[in-house]
Structure formats: C-alpha cells, structure tokens
C-alpha positions, 0 to 999 in steps of 0.5 A, a space after each residue: 500500500 505504501 508503494 501505491 501511495 508513493 506512486 499516487 503522490 508522483 502522479 499528483 506531482 506530475 499534474 502539479 508540474 503540468 499546471 505550472 506550465 499551462 496558461 496564457 503567459 508564456 512559461 516554458 523551460 526555454 523561456 525560463 532559461 532564455 532572454 525572457 527569463 525575468 518575466 517568465 520567472 515573475 509569472 511563475 512565482 507570482 501566479 503559477 506556483 500560488 495557483 498550483 499550491 492553492 489547487 492542491 491545498 483546496 482539493 485535498 482539504 475539501 475531499 477530507 472534509 467530505 469524508 468527515 461529514 460522511 462519517 458524522 452523518 453516516 451517509 455516503 451521499 453527504 458533503 459540504 455542498 449537499 449538507 448546507 455547509 457551503 451555502 451557509 458559509 456563503 451567507 456568512 461571507 455576505 453578512 460580514 461584507 454587509 456589516 463589517 466590510 473592512 474586516 480582514 480576510 481571516 475575520 471573514 473566514 472565521 465568520 463564514 466558518 461560524 455560519 457554516 458550523 450553524 448550517 451543518 449543525 442544523 442539517 444534522 439536527 434535522 436528520 436526527 428528527 427524521 423518522 426514516 433516514 433513507 440513504 437517498 433522502 438524506 442528501 436531498 434534505 441537505 440540498 433543499 436546506 442549501 437551496 433555502 439558504 441560497 434563496 435567502 442569501 441571494 435575496 439579501 444580495 439583490 437588495 444590497 447590490 452584492 449579487 456579483 460577490 455572491 456569484 464569485 463565492 458560489 463558483 469556484 475559480 482559481 484564475 484570480 489566485 496570486 501570491 498573497 491571496 491563497 495563504 489562508 488555505 494553509 489553515 485548511 492543510 493544518 486542519 487536514 492534519 488534525 483530521 488525520 490525528 483524530 481519524 480513528 475517533 471519527 471512524 468510531 463515531 461513524 458507527 453510532 453514538 451508542 457504540 462510541 460511548 461504549 468504547 469510552 469516547 465522548 461522541 458529542 465532542 468528536 462530532 463537534 471537532 469534526 463539524 469545526 474542521 469541516 466548517 473552517 475548511 469550507 469557509 477557507 476555500 470559499 473565502 479564497 477561491 469559491 465553492 467547489 461542488 461535489 468534490 467531497 462526495 466523489 473522492 471519498 466514495 471512490 476511495 471507499 470502494 477501494 480501501 473501505 471505511 477505515 478513515 486512518 487508512 483511507 484519508 491519505 488517499 482521499 487527500 491525494 485523489 482530491 488534489 489530483 482531481 482538482 488539478 486535472 479539472 483545472 488543467 482541462 478547464 484552462 485548455 478547452 477554450 484556451 486562452 480563456 478558461 472554464 472555472 473549476 466550479 463549473 468543471 467539478 459541477 459537471 463531473 460531480 453531478 454525473 458521478 452523483 447521479 451514477 452513485 444514486 442509481 447504483 445504490 438504488 439498483 442494489 436496493 431493488 
C-alpha cells in the first residue's frame, strides 16, 4: 500500500508540474532559461506556483472534509455542498461584507466558518428528527436546506447590490489566485492534519453514538471537532477561491470502494485523489477554450453531478 501511495503522490506531482506550465503567459523551460527569463520567472512565482499550491491545498482539504461529514452523518451521499455547509458559509461571507466590510480576510473566514458550523449543525439536527433516514433522502434534505439558504442569501444580495460577490463565492475559480491571496488555505492543510490525528475517533463515531460511548469516547465532542474542521475548511476555500461542488462526495466514495471505511487508512488517499482531481479539472478547464478558461466550479459541477447521479442509481439498483 505504501508503494501505491508513493506512486499516487508522483502522479499528483506530475499534474502539479503540468499546471505550472499551462496558461496564457508564456512559461516554458526555454523561456525560463532564455532572454525572457525575468518575466517568465515573475509569472511563475507570482501566479503559477500560488495557483498550483492553492489547487492542491483546496482539493485535498475539501475531499477530507467530505469524508468527515460522511462519517458524522453516516451517509455516503453527504458533503459540504449537499449538507448546507457551503451555502451557509456563503451567507456568512455576505453578512460580514454587509456589516463589517473592512474586516480582514481571516475575520471573514472565521465568520463564514461560524455560519457554516450553524448550517451543518442544523442539517444534522434535522436528520436526527427524521423518522426514516433513507440513504437517498438524506442528501436531498441537505440540498433543499442549501437551496433555502441560497434563496435567502441571494435575496439579501439583490437588495444590497452584492449579487456579483455572491456569484464569485458560489463558483469556484482559481484564475484570480496570486501570491498573497491563497495563504489562508494553509489553515485548511493544518486542519487536514488534525483530521488525520483524530481519524480513528471519527471512524468510531461513524458507527453510532451508542457504540462510541461504549468504547469510552465522548461522541458529542468528536462530532463537534469534526463539524469545526469541516466548517473552517469550507469557509477557507470559499473565502479564497469559491465553492467547489461535489468534490467531497466523489473522492471519498471512490476511495471507499477501494480501501473501505477505515478513515486512518483511507484519508491519505482521499487527500491525494482530491488534489489530483482538482488539478486535472483545472488543467482541462484552462485548455478547452484556451486562452480563456472554464472555472473549476463549473468543471467539478459537471463531473460531480454525473458521478452523483451514477452513485444514486447504483445504490438504488442494489436496493431493488
């Protein structure tokens, strides 16, 4: 398994190298070593390297956040964009923009994280009150909750002429990522490390409150830790580059089919596949209509919705 993980890491590294040399600006080995080396080096250092790092950090963190949320909700079809988490974070960004527009980026992220935490807790509270928790109904409840929150967000944004800002937060786009505008994502990397340390606790919590309590763990504390990680990761990504839909749904399900539901074993794979998938989608988005590009949110929306429908139909087929 270690060898396969190393091979996967090499694959993600190759995608990262390709990402450095794809774009409108002329950045090649020849330009870096030739007469245009100064301009090419500036593009590489100011734009390409920060963008590639942001892609890796955001992809890995959002995939891990989806895995944690699936463990806590005990449902394979749940992730931040199907549980009201991302929509609540966008609402939080709107509120802080209206009430305290001079708030620094870290403050905006914390405010968005607080709203994301409240939205996710509301989603889990609704699930606890549902008499029948069908695997197919749970994500639909989250999608409806997200739709209600989005409707309220866009109503307020329309009244205060902030629709463009809301659209930017709702659509993931790395084209504006430059040096000095992505460093918030290192917080997501740190939270991913915390998730790995607590992986065994999340695995146990995914087996239910009674089982967790019998093993001597505080189920509510574990759930609270997971919600904080998911909320802050989602808020950091949205504050930096916007919403990346379905990433946290696709990757954990694919890894679960390969390695099972042991979170400590699967988390490195989830992080690597999440980073690789975001890198690949971003590269394709930059090449399809070059010199323009398709935002990563659109690319992931197309890929993710197709995989989501496939998983729903696959589960429904097995159930019948």
